[in-house]
N, C-alpha and C positions, 0 to 999 in steps of 0.2 A: 604252464597253466595248472591250477589246482584241480584235483580230481573232483568229479561231480558227485553230489549226494542228493538225497531226497528228504523232504520234510513235509509232514501233513499238518494241516490246521483243521480244527473241527468247527461245526456250526454252533454259534453262541445261543441260538434259540431254535425252536422247532418252526419249520416253515419251508419256503421255496428258495433254493439257492439261485441267485442271478449273477450274471457277469457284472463286474464293476462298472462297465460302460453303460449299463442300464440303470444305475443308481441315480436318483433324482437330485443330484448335487453336482454342479459343474466341476468343483475342485476334485472330488473323488473320481467322478466318471471320466475326467480327462486324463487320469493317471498321474496327476501332479504329485500325489502322495504315495505313489508306488502301486505295485500289483496287489490284487486282493479280490474280494467278492462281497456280495450282499446277501442277506437272508430276509425275505419278506415274511414276518412272523404270522402264524395262524392264531386264532383266538381273539378275544375282545376284552380281556381283563388283565390282571397282573400275571406276568409270565416270569419264570426264572431265567436268569442270564448266566451262561456258563463260560468259563475261560476258554478261549480259542487255542491257546498254546500253553506249554509248560515253561515257566520262567519266573522272573522277578517283576513285581509291579513297580513300574518306574514313574507312573503318573496317574492320579485320580482327579479328574476335573472337579472344581468346587461345585459346579452345578450337577454333577453326577452323571452327565451324559456321555462321558468318554473316559477310557482307561488306556494306559500304555504299558507294554510288556517288553522285556528283554530276555530272549532265550539264552540258554547256555552256549549255544554255538553262534550267537551274534545277530539273530534276527530281531529287528525292532518292529513291533506290531502295535498298531493302533486299533482299538475297538471303539466305534462311534455308534451310539444308540439313537437312531432316528436322524432326520435331516432338519437342521435349524432348531434343534431342541434345546440349544443353549438358552434360548429365549424363555424357556419354561422354568428356569431358575431351580431345577432340581425336583420340582413337585412330583413328576411321575417316577422318579428313580429312588431306590433304596438299596444302595450298594454296600457290601461288607468290607472289601479290602482297603488297606491303606498302603501308602508308598513304602516299599521295602519288604512287603509280604511276598512269600513264595507260593505260587499256585501251580497246580497240574492241569493239563488239558481236561476239560469236562468238570472242573470244580465249580461249585455254585458261588456266583459272585453277588447275588442279590436279586432284586426284582425290578421290572419295568412295567408300568401301568399303560398298556396299549390304549385303553379307552381314553385316558387323559390326553395322551399324545394325539390321538385321532381327533378328539373334541377340539383341540387347539388348532386343528387344520394342518398338522405336521405329518410328514411321512414317517412310518414306524420302522422302516427298514434298518436292520442292524448291519453295520458296515465294518469289515475287517480289511485293513490295508497294511502291507509290509513297507514301512516308510524308507527302508534302505534297500529296496529291490534293485536299484540300478547297479549296485556292486555285488549283491548277494544272490540274485535270482536269475537263472538262465531261461527258464520256461515254466509254464504253469499248466496244470490239468485240472479243470473244474468239474466237480460233481454236479450234474444237472438234475432239476426236479425237486421233489419233496425230500426233506431230510429231517431226522430227529435231532434235537439238541444233543450235542456231544458226539454226533456221528461225523465222519470225515467229510469235509466240504471242498478241500482243494489240496493238491499235491504240488509242491514246489520242487523243481529241479535246480540244484544250486551249483555254483561254481567254486565252492569252498569258502570258508570263513574269511572275510576281509577285515575283520576287526569288530570289536563290540560296538563301536560308535562309527557308523558309516554315513556317507553323504546321502541325502534324500534324492528322490527322483529328479532327473535333469542335471545331476552333478552339482547342485548347489546345496550348501549346508542349510538344514531346516530343523528347528526344534519342535517337539510336540508341546503344545500349549500346556504350561503348568509344570513342565519337567525341568525348567531352568533355561536360561538363555544360551543359545548356541550361536556363535558369531555368523552372520551372513557374510558373503564374499565382500571383500573390500571393493571400493569404487574402481571400476575399470578392470575387474577380475576377468581372466580369460575363460569364461564359461559359456561363450556363444550367445549370451543374451544381448539384444539390441533394442533400440527404441524405448517404448513404454515399459517393457519388461526390465530393461537395464535401469531405467529411472526408479522403478519400484524396488529393485534389488538394492540400489544405493540408499534409498530412503529407509528401508527396513534396517540396513546396516547402521545408518546414521542415528537411528532412534534407539539403538541398543539391541537389535536383533528381534526375531519373531517372538522369543520368549518374554520380551518386555511389553508386548502388546496385549492388552486386555480386550479391546474392542476397537473397531474402525468403522466410521461412517463417512459420508461425503455430502457436500452441498454443491452449489453450482460453480464454485471456484476452488474449494479447498478439500483436501483429504484430512479428516479430523480423527486423530488417534486418542484413545484413552489408554494411558500407559501405566504400568505397574510402578515404575520409578521414573518420574519426569525430570529428574536431575541428570540422567544419563546422556540425553541428546546434546550434541554440540550444535547450537543454532547456526553458527557460521558454516560448519561443514555441510549441514543439510541444505542451507540456503544456496550453497555453491554447486549443488548437484544440477547437472544438465536437465532441463525440463521443470525445475523448481523456480518459482518467482521469489518467494520469501517464506518465512515461518512466523507464526504468532502463537502466543500462549494465552488462553482465555477460557473461562467457563469450565475449568478442569480438563481442557482438551489441549493436545499438541497439534496445532493446525499447520499443515503444509499447503501453502498457496500455489496452485497449479495453473489456474486460468481455464480457458475453454476446453483443454484436454483432460479435465479432471476425471471424467467418466472412464476414459481409457487407462489412466494411471491407477485409479481406484481398482478397476478390474484386475490389473496386473498385480497390484498389492495383494488382493484377496487370493489370487492364484498361488502366491508364494508364501502365504501364511499356512500354518499346519492345519487349521480348521477355519471354517467360514466365520471370521471374527465379527461380522456385522453387516447389516444392510444399510442403505442410505438413511433409513429412519429408525434404526435399531441400535441403541447404545445400552441396552439393558444388561449386557454382559460386562459392562465396565466395572473394574474393581473399585470399591469405595476408597475414597481418599482418607488420609490420616485424620482422625477426629480431633477437633480443636479442644483446647483446655481452658480457654477464657471466654468471657461473655462476648467480647468483641470478635474473637475468633469464630464463635458460633454464628455471629451476624454475617461475617464474610463467607463462611462456609455455606450458610443457608442461601445467600445471594448467588454464590457460584452454582449451587445445585439448582436453584430456580432457573438461572440462565440456561443451564444444561438441559433441563426438561423442556423449556420453551424452544430451544434450538432443535432438540431431537424431535419434538412434536411438529414444528412448523416447516422445517426444511423439506420434508417430502412433498408438501403441498404448495410451497411458495410459487412454483412455476405455474401450477394450475390456477392459483389465485390471480397471478399476473395475467394469464390468458383470459380468465373470466372478466377481469377488469377491462381489458382491451375490447372484448366482445360487447360488453355493456356500452362502451364508448362508440363502437361501430354501429350498434343498434340505435343509439341516440342520433348519430349522423344520418342513418337511413331514414329515421323518422323526421328529422329536421328538414331534409331535402325531399320529403314526400315520396320516397322510394317504397317505404313500408308505412302503413297506417296503423295507429294504435287501435286495439280492439279486434284486429283481424287475426286469423289463426296463425298466419306467418309471424306476426309480431309476438304472439303468445309462445310459439315454439322457440323462437330465437331468445326471447326473454327467459324461458326455462333453461336454455343452454347456458346463458350468462349468469343467472341467479342461483342455480341449483347448488353450486359450490358454497355460496354464502348461506343459503337457506338451511342446508344440511351440514353445516360446518361442525356441529357437535358430534355427529356420527363419524365424520372423517377424522377429526382430531382425536376423538375417543379411541379410534383404532390405532393411530400413530403414537399417541401418548401412552396407551396401554403397553405397546411394544417397548417403548422407552423405559417404562417403569416396571415391566415384568408381569403385568396383569394379563388376563385373557382378552385379546383384542376384540373378539366377537361380542363378548358380554358387555364390555365397556362401550362398544359402538351401539349396542341396543339401548344402553342407558342414555347415550347421546340422542337416540331416537325419541326417548321419553321427553327430553328437554325441547325437542323440535316438533313434538306431536301436535297436530292442528288443534285438537280439543284443549290441550294445555295452553296453547297460545291464546285461544278464545277466552279462557278463564281470566286472562290478564288484560283483555281488551275492553275498555270501557264501553265501546259501541256494540259489543257482542251480546247476543241474547243470553240472558241468565247471569250477566255480570252483577256481582254483589260485593259491596264493601263489608267485610266481616268485622273489621276493627281498624282503628288508626292509632298509632303511637308516634307523636310528633309528626314528622313528614312521611313516615312509613305507613303505607296503605297495605293492609292484609286483605287480599281480594279472593281468597279461597280458604278452605279448611280441610284438614286431613285427620279423620277420626276425632274431630272437634278441636284439633290444634290449628290455630291461625297460621296461614301461609301467605308470604308476600311474594307474588310473581311479578317479574318486571313487565311493564306495559309494552305493547307491541310484540315484537318477536326478538327481544334482546338476547335471550339465551341462545338463539340460533346464530347470532353474530358474535358471540363471545367465546373465547377458548378457555378462559380460566375456570369456570365451573366444571367443565368436563375434564380438565386436567386434575382438578381436585378429586373428581369421581374416579379417575384412573388411579390416583394415589391411594384412595380409600380401598379400591378393589384389590390393589397389590398387597394391602395389609389384611384384608378380610379373607381372601382366597386361601392362603395357607392355614388360617384358623379353621375355616370350614372343612378343609381337606383332612385335618387331624380328627375332626369330630363326627364326620358323616361316614357311615359304613360304605366300603367300596361298592357294594352291590347296588346301592341306590344313589351313589354320588353323582352319576352322570346327569340325573334329573334334578335332584334336590339342591345340589351345590349352585348351579346357575340360577335356579328359582329364588333361593334365599339371597344370593349375591345381588341379583337385579333389584329385588324388593328392598333390601337393606340400604344399598348404596343410593338408589333412586330416592328413597325416603330421606336419607341424610342430606343429599344435595338439595332437594326441593324445599325441605323444611328448615335446614340449618345453614349449610355451607354455601349453597347457591345465593341466598339473600346477602350473606356476609361478603362473599366475593363480589357480587354485583354492586354492593354499597361501596366497597373499596375501589373497584374499577371505575365506578361512576364518579367517585371523588377525584381520582387521578385525571380522568377525562375532563371533569368540570374545572379542575385547576388549570389544565392546559388551555381549555376553552376560555377560561377567565383571563389568563395572560394574553391570549390571542385577541380577545375582545377589548382588553384594556389598552393594548397597543400592538396591533397586528404587525405594523412595520418594524417595531423594535424587536418583537418576538422573532420575526423573520430574519433580522440582522444577526441575532445571537444564535438561533438554531442553524441557520445557513452556514455560519462560520464554523460551528463546532460539531455538527452532526456526524461528519465522517470520522471524527475521533472515536465515536462509538464503534464504527466499522472496524477500526484498527484492532479492537479487542474482541470483535465478534459479538458485541452487545446490542447491535442494532436490531436484532430479532425481537428484543423486548418492547420495541416501539410498535411493532406490527399490530398487537391487540388493540392499542389505542387508536390506530388508524382505522382498523376494522370496525371498532365501536363507533367512530365518527361517521364512517360511511353508512353504518346502520342508522344512526340518529345523531345529527339531523339529516343525514343522507349524503353528505359531502365532507371532505377532509381538508381543511386549510393546512394542517400539519404536513400532510403528504405532499402538498404543493411546494412547501418550503424544502422538504427532503429532495424533491425532484430537482430543484435548482442546485442543491449541493452536489448531486450526481453529475449534472452537466458541467459544473465547475471543475471537477477532477478530470473530466474529458478534455476541457479546454487546456489544462496544464499539459496533459499528454500530447495534445495536438501541437502545442508550441515546441515540445521536444522533437516531434516528428518533422516539423518544418525547419527548425534551426539547427539541430544537431547534425554533425558531419559523420558521426560514427554509424556504420552500417548496422551494428548490433543494436544501437539505440533506436534507429529508424525501424528495424524489423520488429522490435517490441512495441514501439509507440503507436504504430498504425492500428493493429488489432486492439490495443488497450484503449485507444480513443473511441473506436466503434463500440466496444463493450461498455464503456462508461456512459456514452450517449444513449445506450440502450438500457441503462439502469443498473449495470453491474460494475462497481468501481474498484473492486479488489485488484484486478490486473494492472490498472493504471497506478493505484496507490503503492502497492507492494513492489511491482516491477520497476516503477520509475519515480513517482513523485516523492516517496519517502527516502529513496536512495540517493538522489542526485540534487545537490545544491539546496535551494530553499523552495523547491517546486510545490511541496504540499502546502506550505504557508501561502505562497502566491495564489495557488488554486483555491484555497479556503477564503482568501480575500474576495475572489470572484463569487464564491458561495454566499458570503455575507452580503455582497451587493445584490445578488439574485434574490436572496431571501427578503431583503429590504424592499426591492421592487415588487416582489410577490405580495408583500403586505400592503404597499402603497396602492397597488391595482386591485386589492381585495380578491386575489385569485383563489379559487377553490377547485378541488378534484372530486369527481363523482366515481372514479374508478381507482384501481390499485396500482397500475403500472406507471412509473415515473420515467424521467429522461425524455429525449425527443421522440422516441418511439411510442411513448405513452400519450401522445397528444389527444387521442380520442377520449381519454379519461377527463379532459378538461372541458368537455362538451356538456353543458347543462341539459338534462333530459327535457326541460321545459322550453328549450330554445337556446341557441348560441347567444352568450352574453359576454360581459367584460372579462370573465375568467379565461375564455379562450384566447382573446386578443392579448390580455395581460400575460398569459402563459408564454406566448411567442415573444413578446417584448422582453419580459424578464429573462427568458431562456437565452435569447440572442445576445442580450447585454451581458449576462453571466458568462457566456462563452467568450465574448470579446474581451471582457475585463480579465478573466482568468488567463486567456491566451496572451494578452498584452503584458500583464504583470509578470508572467512566467518568461515570456520571450525577452523582455528587457532586464528583468531583475532576478529571475528565478535560478539561473545557473550560468556557469561558464564552461567552455569546452574542456578546460582542465579538470572539471569535476568528474568527467567520465574516465579520466586516467587514475583517479584516486577516489573510489566510491566512498560516499558518506556512510559511516557506521551508525545505524539507527538503533537507539536504545529504546527497548520496549519494556514497560513496567509490567511485571507479573501482576495479575489480578489479585488484589488483596495484599500487595507488598510494595514497598517503596524502593526495593532493590532493582536496579536495571538488569536486564538480561543481556550479557555481552554478546556482540555479534562480531 
């Protein structure tokens, strides 16, 4: 055994030293990144950050919130400034070192603006972790209480140098983000990991290691990675990992389809990454993709970026939207059967529970889209509140007191003015039900915030930066971008409504057959705003009714596999996948079964086409958001049960029967399970198939 030695690390800022277990970040506090400590800084302005050790700078995060060091005797040290501060895109940090520089303990590294970090709602604690503690550190002695920057904060008792590059905590290889990829253990490595932790380990290895991850988020079925180099992962290898259903590439993301265990796998992935790469609604840290060089390339790039923003903004709230839709349907049922009467306080309270998500949608999407785009979430949420503010809504309401037509240009009605500038506000409460204006506001805020930061003195920045940002962005959205976005959004919705009104059955046939193809590429989120707009005006969505039929169809295909297949593996997958699809989540059925075996996806889509056709023939509408069989309350007309409710059940049951029958008799043979079908997925914006 090597002789023990001691090493001291100093406080990077002046403040209170705290144990790593008390740090408000589960990755650091769990010890997953090794032994260390935190310092809660004192003060409320810009503070100088000092080097905690003597050694070489091995990593400087692009967002300025973290640095890595390698000491002469082999300690790998990570300095992380604040918790979740990667989302602030470097605004509070002004660091001097570059990779390769040599620093001494106590050297000035630059500044950290505590006020900016606190204003963004982030913890300001400076965290120091020795990432190779497992092999280098035997014990620690922490200095408690107040400490000056540069003073001793912890003493490490060491077991002797184990090498300049050692394994991270837990015995698994781990790279500090930005320092270059370090291979994760190979699949099945003898590291003691089991279950979701083992699945996460193998996924990280399969996508090129932790060093290849820019950001990671998740939705209800997929772990979605933003990779630095998306050519590294071998799709076949990742798809073959235990616990993984399939993989997909879309919207600039590398999507690993997990199914109902996605939360557990995501948590395990985050624990094994060197820093918290993202939340389920945060992809702001994603590295930008290579810029296109042609006009068509820019079109594809812009489309991919738009889908990414919509995905990142909507995924965190889609479950709440679904729940709100079900609650609206339940309230309609209670009213229909005279359990609750309209006009009563009970009705009002339940209606508030059901409608608040839709009424205040700009505030909620403002928060999530700001995090996705790197703006201040609180400020953008306030701008969303401007769009949903009751007095603003009244200005656009022809029946409201004080309504005045300022001017008209063609069909555009300017019903307000701002310092003499005519403003066109959408009638009713359209801003409250549309996500695009507030996403534009978040994009504007992400551009304006850095500009204001550079020009407003730090001493008054806390007050005047938010003041100017709210005023400027709100004005631009209300006067210019909001009317433009609502015009475009209205045109798209009108086109779909026109197609549906022209021939609802034919529209149902086509959309029912092909809608799930959008799900394959993760593009189905782009349809949600149109459905939301329809539910707002005219109050119901025929499009969502067709989508519901396509969900049930995929469940019918999975059900046929569960009934007919002899393979225990297939039956084990098909049962939960069927239930999931009938509840409106089709990815487990499609990626786990229907796209893999025989012609199941095609036969299921035939059922979707038939269901869409019947939906059109019966003139079925939806008053809520949730589809599938579990969403039946969404088909209850608030004015009373009508043909939509009975038409929904007829179309749904026929869809299930047709999809089941086509799949059972024509979709697959037992031999298909012995030699899985290799599914070719086309990369978004490319005609080249991705080999599986």
